[in-house]
C-alpha angles and dihedrals in degrees: 000000000000114000095239090052092049093049090051090049092046093054093044092049092047092055091049093047091051091054106099115243141147091294091057091047091051092048092050093044094054092039092052095050104034109012135251097296091066093037087059089064090057090046090053088053090053090053092047089056091046091054090050090051091050090050090053090051092048089052092049095248092116090068089050091055091048091051098043114079092191096050091047091049094050094050092043095052093044091051093046092049091051092051091049091048090049090050093051090050091051091048094052103040121095119246112258118165120203133033114009122222119268094259093049091043092056090049098064095077091045091049090054092053095047095045092056098037091051092064109085090179088068092058092045090049093049090047090054096041107041100056090059089066097043120098104219091202094056128071109285103210097061090048093051089047091055091047092049092048092048095047096045094044093050094043092048091050094049095044089047090054090052092048094045091048091051092046090059089067096055091104090060089062095058087109111081090220093056090044092055090047090053090049091053093046092053091041090054091048091053091049091048091049090051091050091049091049091050090055097049126106132207092259 
């Protein structure tokens, strides 16, 4: 990939990564409750989903999702329902700082995957963005590899900053009352994000 194309893609991706979304909320939520080490598992799940979305775009399936009203609707409603369910779980669970139980611990990576995969707008956006930085006359695979590495590295760095920032406030939540309030704030944000996703269109 030509350097000027990569720099343009880098800056565009950085702006998108810095925009708060469900992935940032998940990273901060886990970082606040259990610290960065566990938030990193959720962040790895986010990147796994991002790689799957890029693969769909590389195979041309992203354009199919963008063109199919039904496919977009199904993915959108499934993603919105999962965010609402995640919000309700956050709202109801007691506040317990420190090491999560084994079942909860295993769920962070899965939550990261499902949060990103449940957003069809992300696939449509990637399908619209990535081809603008691909040279059709050059080999495609190395270009997609550079794009995937750039997107995942930037997103991991930004989500890590969100998680690390949140983890610094764990001491504030030593009070059970404050902990429950934080749970309900994040739960409400997840529910709101699900409602917003449900109301989005392909445009």
